[in-house]
C-alpha positions, 0 to 999 in steps of 0.5 A: 848338565846345562849346555850352551847351543848353536843359536837356532830359530830368528836371532843370534843369541845362545839358549841354555838346553837343560839336562842334556847329556855331553851337551848334545842337543836333541830335536825336541829340546830343539823345538823348545828352543824355539818356541822360547824364541817365538815367546819373546817375539810373538809377532815374528809369524805375522811379518813372516806370513803377512797376518793381520794383526790379532789381539794378544793373549796374556798369561798370569802366572803366579808363583805361591798362587794359592796364597792371600795374594795370589787368590786376590790376584784371581778372584779379582780377575773374574770378577772383572771377567763377570762385570762384578767389580768396577776399576778402582785400584787399578792404576792402568785404568787411569785415562793416562794409559787407554792410548796404549789399548793394553790387554784387558784386566778381565782377559787374562789367563791365571795359573801358577805354582803352589806347594801347599794343598790351598787352591785360588777357593780357599784362599779367598773362602779363608780371605772372607772368614779371617779377615771379612773380605769380598761377600758371600754372593760375589765368592759364589758367582766367582767360584766356577772361574776360579776352580777353572783358573785351579786347573791350571796350578801345577806343584811349585818346588820347596827345593832351594836354599830358604822356602820359608812360610811353607811348613804347614799344609805343605802338599807331597813334593815332587822329586828332582834330582837336581836344582836343574831338573826342578828349573826344567820341570818348573819352565816346562809348566810354564811353556805347556800353560803358554802352548795350552790356551795359545798364550802370545805372553807369559808373565811371570810374578812371584808373590810367595813368602819373603826369603831372607837375604841370601850370601852370596857364593862363587857360583853366582859370580857366572852362569857358567858355573851357576850351570855347573852348581844347579846339576850337582844332585843335592844342590842348594846354591840357589834360593827359591825364588832364584830357581822360580825367575831361572825357569820364567826366563828360560821359558821365554816369559817375563819375570816380576819380583812383587817380594824382596827376596833373591828373586834376579839379583843373582848376578849370574841370573841377571848375566842369563836374563840379559842373553836371552833378552828377558824382561824383568823388574823388582822387587818388594812391592810399593803397596801401604806406608812405603808408598805414603813415604814415597809420596811425602818424603818429597815434600819435606824436602821441596820445602826445604824442611829438615826431617829428624828422625823418621819412625814407622811401627808395622803390624800384620797379622797374615802368612806373610806377618807370620814369615817375617816374625821370623827376624833373618826374613825381617831383615829382609823387608826392612832393608828396601822398607826403610831405604826410600826416606834417606834415598829421598832427602839430602841429609841423613835423618835416624830412621827406623821400622819395624814389623811386628805380627798380631794375629788377629789383624790377619790380612788388615795391616797397620802402620803407624809413623811419626815424623819429627822435622825442623822449620824456620827458626829452628822450631821443632814439630812433627807429623804422624799418620796411621795408615790401615789397609788389606794386605792382599786388596793392595797387592791385587791390582798392582799385581794386575797392573804389573802384568799388564803393562809388562805384556805391552812392554813384551809386544813391543820387543823390550827386554832387561830390566822395566826401569818406568815400572819402578813406581811400583817397587820400594826397592825398584831394579836398577833405579835410585829415584825413590821420590813416587812423583820422579817414578812416576814422571819416570813411567808418564815419559815411557808412555809418551815415548811409546805413543810417539812410535 
């Protein structure tokens, strides 16, 4: 069962010990507790022993590693490591970030969890074959590095209350007796990754397929109640993304939810994250149509033009599109996409967003938006735009950005929701301002405060 032990290490916050009979804590588990605490404060050894500071080594752990986005991230890091690509698309390569001394994108150590048999290389070759992304020479030269990264990938979980998009190419599941055991196994994978590569920080990023919204259960109200439910064999009290999220924070890693899936949004998990001083942020990366909305809507607001209606039609054809063809899953995605305009303009325009699966498009997504607005003397006018981009290659650089910025936050001892990263998300945790310029200003203000320290 889950048990809460006496404090061990450098601070007094209680730690969760997984599957401890009668709440007794073994020597190995106490050692694991200390390791988790040191992961959250890796400079403690340096301070205690007066050692010179070294350059941080950061791990990027991808949930859904073998998918298109995960493969694109891995290829991006490999290409940067081999100096085969420039840094266009990486926000953190803008001059304003130079003073932070961020870990280099090329130095990120990549690993992750995956339930399908697809490797990073399989994903890259599929993107090349089906969407005409990358080129053969880039793939050839990155292949050894991608194969090396693949050695860091472990089998994830098909447990939880929802596992959409996992019906094809699924590897043999690892049998776990309960969700608690699953969390322990997943968490141990992340701890092992940290130990083997001697990492200072690990940032876990969820890029797996979107899950449907989850109805609240009584066990979601507190972590004490949730812990009991997680120890019941066969329990499906949490969705899969939340099992991954819990495993991440229990291992001492930061958790970033780049999807609209529940993740840490369950109240009991937020409670646990705050108890552990975990760093986290989400949700649903802002990469295409929603990015344009968050930039254009403030224009109408500051020009005092009344938006009457804003209709957006999205079509895409990759696995994400196939998963979103399920109306229950699509509802979760549409909720975050449809909130942006109403969150920026002062009145209540008619908005509508649709997503349709068009297999022939594969990784390319297209958004067509029609904005009907009222101007001076009641004159009705309109604006239309079309956005077309590669779903995976719009997301991949932002995930690298988030890994670098979150690692910096961990180095500085920050925890809780990293609200200064709101500009990367459609539905940012604990943030109600959707205006991209306001969110960007929040990030710049954060950088200025960090620089002042």
